[in-house]
C-alpha positions in Angstrom: 70.4 128.5 154.7 70.1 129.5 151.2 72.7 126.6 149.8 70.3 123.1 151.4 66.9 125.2 150.2 69.5 125.0 146.6 70.4 121.4 147.1 67.0 120.5 147.8 65.7 122.0 144.5 68.6 120.5 142.6 68.2 117.1 144.2 64.5 117.3 143.4 64.7 119.0 139.3 67.6 115.6 139.4 64.8 112.9 140.9 62.1 114.7 138.6 64.4 114.7 135.9 65.2 110.8 136.1 61.4 109.6 136.6 61.2 109.8 140.6 58.7 111.1 142.4 58.4 113.0 145.8 56.5 114.9 147.9 58.3 117.6 150.2 56.7 116.6 153.5 58.0 112.6 153.0 60.7 114.3 155.2 63.1 112.1 152.9 66.6 113.9 153.4 69.0 114.9 150.3 71.2 112.3 151.3 68.6 109.5 150.0 68.0 111.5 147.8 70.4 112.0 145.9 71.9 108.5 146.7 68.3 106.9 144.8 69.2 109.5 141.8 72.9 108.4 141.2 71.9 105.0 141.3 68.8 105.5 139.1 70.7 108.2 136.7 74.7 106.1 137.0 74.5 103.4 134.2 72.4 106.3 132.0 75.1 108.2 132.2 78.3 105.0 132.1 76.6 104.2 129.1 76.6 108.2 127.3 80.5 108.6 128.7 81.2 104.7 126.9 79.1 106.3 123.5 80.7 109.1 123.6 84.2 107.4 124.8 83.8 105.1 121.5 82.8 107.5 119.1 85.7 109.6 120.0 87.3 106.5 119.4 86.5 105.4 116.7 87.2 109.5 115.6 90.1 109.5 116.9 90.9 106.6 114.9 89.7 108.4 111.3 91.9 110.5 111.9 95.1 108.8 112.6 94.0 106.6 109.6 93.6 109.9 107.3 96.7 111.8 108.3 98.5 108.6 108.1 96.9 108.8 104.4 98.5 111.8 103.9 101.5 111.5 104.8 102.4 108.6 102.6 100.8 110.1 100.6 103.3 113.7 101.2 106.1 110.6 101.8 105.3 109.2 98.2 105.6 112.8 96.2 108.6 113.7 98.4 109.9 110.7 96.9 109.5 111.3 93.5 110.1 114.7 93.5 113.3 113.7 94.7 113.8 111.2 92.3 113.6 114.5 89.2 115.9 116.2 91.2 117.9 113.8 91.6 117.6 113.3 87.6 118.0 117.7 86.9 121.3 117.5 89.3 123.2 114.8 87.4 121.1 115.8 84.0 122.9 119.8 85.0 126.5 118.0 85.9 125.6 116.6 82.7 125.7 118.9 80.6 128.5 121.3 82.7 131.1 118.4 81.3 129.9 118.8 78.1 129.9 122.6 78.2 133.8 122.3 80.0 134.8 119.7 77.3 133.5 122.3 74.5 135.2 125.1 76.2 137.6 123.7 75.7 138.2 122.5 72.5 136.5 126.5 71.6 139.6 127.7 73.1 141.8 124.6 71.2 140.4 126.3 68.1 140.5 129.3 68.6 144.0 129.3 69.7 144.3 127.4 66.1 143.0 130.0 64.3 145.0 132.7 65.9 148.2 130.9 64.9 146.7 130.5 61.2 145.9 134.5 61.3 149.0 135.0 62.2 151.0 132.4 59.7 148.9 134.2 57.3 149.9 138.0 58.0 153.1 136.8 57.9 152.8 135.3 55.0 151.1 137.9 52.5 153.9 140.2 54.8 156.5 137.9 53.0 154.7 137.8 49.7 154.4 141.6 49.7 157.6 141.9 50.5 159.2 141.1 48.0 156.8 141.3 45.2 158.2 144.6 46.0 161.9 144.0 45.5 160.6 141.9 42.1 158.9 145.2 41.0 161.7 147.7 42.2 164.0 145.1 40.6 162.0 145.1 37.7 161.9 149.2 38.0 165.4 149.5 37.4 165.9 147.0 35.0 163.2 149.2 33.0 164.5 152.2 34.0 168.4 150.9 32.8 166.8 149.5 29.8 165.1 152.7 28.8 168.6 155.1 30.0 170.3 152.8 27.4 168.6 153.5 24.7 168.7 157.0 24.8 
């Protein structure tokens, strides 16, 4: 019984919301009132639903367009970054090759300098040995000359 009263109160509320007026004692059944209310409310509800759906679709389309623009901008940034990274990588490879070439040249120069230093040491040693022999011979000659004068 409570559910019937609740149903009637709901129907009366819907009917009054839709502009329908009827008295309790008219004897109208809840079914008739509901059907009448449905007839009056349904077009408004459908218009509201269609309007909300259109608005929702428009918002979704705007959001999708905004996201596509964001993705396109990100793709452009990614492409630009890829180009910069490629240029940097190529520059790094070029510098690495130049450094390797420079290291080879420095190693060759170092070897030449070491060989030159070794030759100079040998030359100085031989020169000193020759000078020492000449000095010994000179001193021997001077000693012999001094010894013969006495």
